[in-house]
Structure formats: C-alpha cells, structure tokens
N, C-alpha and C positions, 0 to 999 in steps of 0.2 A: 504494500500500500504506500501511497505517497505521504510525505510529511504533513501535508495539509489534511489529508484524510485521517491520519493518526491524531493530529491535534484536535480535530472535530470529535473523534471518538473519545479521546481523553476528556475533553470539555463536557460532552454529554454525560459521560460516566460520573464525573465530579458533581455536576449539577443534580443528576439523579440520586446519587448517594447523599448529597446534602439535603435534598428534599425529603427523602424517605427515612434515613437512619439518624441523622444528626439532631433534628429538632428536639426529640425527647431527651436525649443524652445531654445536649447543651442546656436546655431549660432546667433540667434537674441539677446540674452543676452550677451554671452561671446565673440562674434566676432571670432577673430583668435585664441583665447585661448580655444575654445570649445573642442579640443582634450584632454586638461588637465582635464576639467570637466568630460569627459567620463571616464577617468582613475580613478579619485577620486570616482565617483559614483560606478564604477565597484568594487573597493576595499570595499566600504561600503556594497554593496549588497552581496559580498562574505562573509563578516562578518555576515550579517544577515542569510545567508544560514547555516553558521557554528553554529550560535545560534539555529536555528530551528532544526538542526540535533542533537545537544547536548541535547536539551529539548526532542526531540523524543526518544532518547536512554534512557534518565532518566525516562521518563513516557511512556513506550512502550504500555501500554494498554489503554491510554487515547488519546482523540483527542486534537488538538491544542486549541480548545475552552475550554475543560475541564481543562487542566492544566494551561491555561491562567487565568481562574477563581480561581484556586487553588493558583497561585502565586501572583495575583494582587488583589484578593478579589472578592466577588460575584458581586457587583455593577459595579465596574470599569472593571472587566473582561467581564461582560455582555455587557457593552458599547463598549469595544474593539471588541467583537465578532460581534456586529451589524455592525460595520464599516468594 
C-alpha cells in the first residue's frame, strides 16, 4: 500500500479507537478534564503517524518490521515486531 493509504488507515484506526474505547477509561481517570487528555493523545498519535510516514518514505521497499529490525537491531526489532 502507498504511504498515503497507510496514513489514512492509521488515522481511521486512531479515531475509531478513540471513539469506542477511550471515553470510558478517560472519564473514569480524568473526570472533567478528559477532553484535554483526548487532545494530548491526538497530538501524540499524529506525531506517530508522521514518524511512520517518514520511515516509509526513507525505506520504501521494506516493511515496517524490516526497517524496525534495521534501526533497532535484530533482537529488539524482532521483539517489537511480535508485539
């Protein structure tokens, strides 16, 4: 898939997860400040999407697992790939 398609899939996954899973957890922990937590998490997740896109452009012929092993080492990259 292209980098743009991957970014769209990641964005939709993040929005779906935020809409279905996070509200109950956030409200139970943060109370009335849950809206602020959602904004912070959204900014962090957009940063992760940017990181994924930049790595995808830098290593266009490799999968995320392949360049994860290249960047973090064989054993640590394999552990991350399993997770």
